[in-house]
C-alpha angles and dihedrals in degrees: 000000000000090000091051089053091053093052096050114109121195117210115241107242117229120237091252090055088053091046092052090052093047091051091052093049091050089064100211101337116120118262086232087069086077093063116091124202112212129214087259091060093250117135113225116214123225090232136019122200135181091252095052091048094049091046091052101044104019111178090354089076096069089043090051093052094042092051093049095051093045089052095054114109121227094242110056133180099006112188112255107182111184115226118234117190139144097209135035090242091055089042095059093040089056092043091058094043092052091051091049092051102050106287109144104181124049101230123193140167108208090219099094136145096244130063125264094234123176091254093056092043092051089054094045089050090063089056093048088053090061108028137046116248147191117210127183113206134176102226144329091287093057107136090223088069089070088075087084093061090064097053108099117249100243089055099049098087093058096048111114126196153108128255114203108203138141093238127036116268120215117228105157094168092058106063094172098052110094105216102167113083138178093210102192093170086086089063094039092055088053089055105269119159128230094269095049091048091053092046092048091050091056092045093054091045088054089052097049094041087061091056093057129082091237139003088243092058089047096049093053089058099039134097138154129233125207135180111218116220132201095268092104103195093035092058095048090051089048094059093042091049094053090062090053090046092048091054091053090047098050088045090057086058089057093255110143100169120086109267112189118208121194121243114217113194142175138181115276118252096192088080091049121107133195086219121086088356095190088072085066085068091058091047093051090048091054094046090047091054089052089052093048092048092043094053108252111176098207123023135192123194112201114217115256091245096044091117089070116017125321120227133211088258096048092049091051091050092050090052092047091055088064093043094049094047091047099045106031108035093061086218092134090059088075127061109229098353095193091051111122097022106137091215100046094038088054092045093046090053091050092052091048092051096046095039092049091050092052091045089055090048091052091047090049088053088057102273137292096308095051089044092053093043090054092058093239095115095050091048091051094052093042089054089052092046094050088052091052093045093050089049091057094043093051094040094242081127116042121223103186115222092016113051096014133023085015118175110222090196091068112111109229108234110234095193115095128197104234092213090067104026096111099053116120097234117182091224095061097089088054092046093049097047091046089054092052091046094049093046090050094048091229112200118208138173144190119222106207113203128189121014127341090248097051096041098043099078095057095034088056091048091052093047092052089045091056094040089066089075097038099265120143107197122213107240124213126214108256111279127202103190137059089236093057092046094050091046091055093046090053091047098047123091089210115115094192119050131178117206109221126190142110120291094262098050092040095055091045097051110026098076093056092041091055090050092055105034122111113260092234093061115088111215130198130177126226112233139026116288106172096170092050098036100094095044094046093047088050090053100052108283114139097208147275142299118210145150115283093026121135099258096197095046090047098048095041086055090050092048092052091049090051092051089051092051092049091056 
């Protein structure tokens, strides 16, 4: 039997065969419904094949793969654990602990709760002489920069590190410290998509390159910084695309040799939520794996509770995410592990094409500064942000524990880490409305009509809908008559009630329920009823709850109506 199995050959189906099977499975839905348009404007195909990839890229495919692999640095995915401490004593204790437990890059944001005194800087300088570092500063006058004054002269050439700053920092005595960065996390946190981040990185590089004496001098100081979001394949393709774009960019400056530029990356915080915070741990793990596969050189995993106040445990967990991925996945044993993937290679090429086109558009407008001053950059990012927010509010994008499968028992943490207070997180509308609903002690209910079996699907949907803003609706036992429904409405303390049942029961009972309900109870219906909508609204129905609806807009409207009724 085993010999027979070895000799069996399966015919490779053609794309058209797969397409026919897919159309049949769609049961009337158009085949085009399988195509997905991303926030970057790229259309994702339902299936990628070797033939389609070769047809799309041709000889450019081998060039793309070769370029990405030649741009890869020897040391990849070094652990850059950020230090979070309120005092200088705690700072150095955590620094020592992190280095002992696997941290490879001393990572500091200069905005700390203690003063960078000379004593603290002298002590820190001794670490910078021995370990690589990544520091984030505000400007050239940042007090943390004085640490370099305390490094003895004969050690300065050997000091290695990265300085993340909006403007280039001049450190002539430290040739191995990269102090010119294209920090795209600033745009990412405002809502930029992958194509925009890549284009802005090139535009910043063009700006800074013009300020140096030569491209060679510039490239020795330059690095790029990315935040990695939850869109797994998108972020892998983004990191790979930058390598291809950098090769094209350096070639435009007449550089034919291979100039490797370090990629510094961190987990995105725009996808983090203060609700169900342990889901942030899953998000950051997913993002870190994207960074590992995509070829990031340094990586920072933010603790799952970093939006409020990290603890020793959360910091350790964050560090261990990097260590586990680095040591146990075996990804680092392969150069460019995503290389050759039909989907990722295609997506990488799309990002290269779109980002280069946007970069040229920025340069034609006079460069990144002129483009920013014109308002065009802010307008682009705002459009991308609004698309992302709308996707979350309509559940086209899932934010587990926040806009779907929300736990209303979760206490919304009021403390905010000032370092990350201004990030345009997509969970903020849900957090804000939950805070208002909780403070107002809003009481809601679900009136189930028909049988338990027929009412349950919509009743469960409504409960989940209300849970997203912390509401726990009182649920009725299923009722089958108008009298039972009206009696429950009179008995409940809920001032907002959603009627949930199948189409048939809803159409039968709702008109009479509306005729007999109390005026101070706001009533919605679960589902879409286009033919009955006008009449029901005229007879006292507030509105409808249904899949694909904007949750925040709907519940804000309900909240406003409830306040009107209470007056």
